[in-house]
Structure formats: C-alpha cells, structure tokens
C-alpha positions in Angstrom: -39.7 -28.5 -16.6 -39.4 -32.0 -18.0 -36.9 -30.8 -20.6 -34.7 -29.4 -17.9 -34.7 -32.6 -15.9 -34.0 -34.6 -19.1 -31.1 -32.2 -19.9 -29.6 -32.6 -16.4 -29.9 -36.4 -16.6 -28.2 -36.4 -20.0 -25.4 -34.2 -18.7 -24.9 -36.6 -15.8 -24.9 -39.6 -18.1 -22.3 -37.9 -20.4 -20.1 -37.1 -17.3 -20.3 -40.8 -16.3 -19.3 -41.9 -19.8 -16.4 -39.5 -19.7 -15.2 -40.9 -16.4 -15.6 -44.5 -17.7 -13.6 -43.6 -20.7 -10.9 -42.1 -18.5 -10.8 -45.2 -16.3 -10.7 -47.5 -19.3 -7.9 -45.5 -20.8 -5.9 -45.7 -17.5 -6.6 -49.5 -17.4 -5.4 -49.9 -21.0 -2.2 -47.9 -20.3 -1.5 -49.9 -17.1 -2.1 -53.2 -19.0 0.2 -52.1 -21.8 2.9 -51.1 -19.4 2.7 -54.5 -17.7 2.8 -56.3 -21.1 5.8 -54.3 -22.2 7.7 -54.9 -18.9 7.0 -58.6 -19.2 8.4 -58.6 -22.7 11.5 -56.8 -21.5 12.0 -59.2 -18.7 11.5 -62.2 -20.9 14.1 -60.8 -23.3 16.6 -60.2 -20.5 16.1 -63.8 -19.3 16.6 -65.1 -22.9 19.8 -63.2 -23.2 21.0 -64.3 -19.8 20.4 -68.0 -20.7 22.3 -67.6 -23.9 25.2 -66.0 -22.0 25.2 -68.8 -19.5 25.4 -71.4 -22.3 28.5 -69.6 -23.6 29.9 -69.6 -20.0 30.0 -65.8 -19.5 30.9 -64.8 -16.0 28.0 -64.1 -13.7 28.9 -60.5 -13.1 29.1 -59.8 -16.8 25.6 -61.4 -17.4 24.2 -59.2 -14.6 25.8 -56.1 -16.0 24.6 -56.7 -19.6 21.0 -57.8 -18.7 20.3 -55.8 -15.5 19.3 -59.0 -13.8 20.4 -59.7 -10.2 22.9 -62.4 -9.4 20.1 -64.4 -7.7 17.9 -64.1 -10.8 20.7 -65.4 -13.0 21.5 -68.2 -10.6 17.9 -69.4 -10.8 18.3 -69.7 -14.5 21.1 -72.2 -14.1 18.7 -74.9 -12.9 
C-alpha cells in the first residue's frame, strides 16, 4: 500500500518536472527570440545611421533597412 502511494507521488513529481522543463524551454526560446530580434533592430538602426551620414535618400534607407520613415526620421536627431 505505501509503495503504491509512493509510486503515485513519484509519478506526479516526475510529471511536474516535465512540465517545468517544458515551461523553461518555452521561456528560453521566447527570450532567445527577443534577443535576436533586438540584435536585428540594432543592426538596422546602425545601418540607417550610416546611410544618413552619407546622405542617402530617406526612401532608400527605408527600403534597405526595413525601418519606417518615422523610425529613420527619429535617428536624425
């Protein structure tokens, strides 16, 4: 009887650990996605600033970087 209860408890604990691992994995994946997206955005901004310094037209900067005109305009300041 005690062995059955212990086994059931152990199964429950193992299931909880599986779920926690799954949640942690999802959290890591989400964090990695955000980190990569931030890096891409920073690189786009860097390129846009360089293009502004070389006096590229606004529309060309937007086309090459994928940034909106408003985003590029903010970089001028």
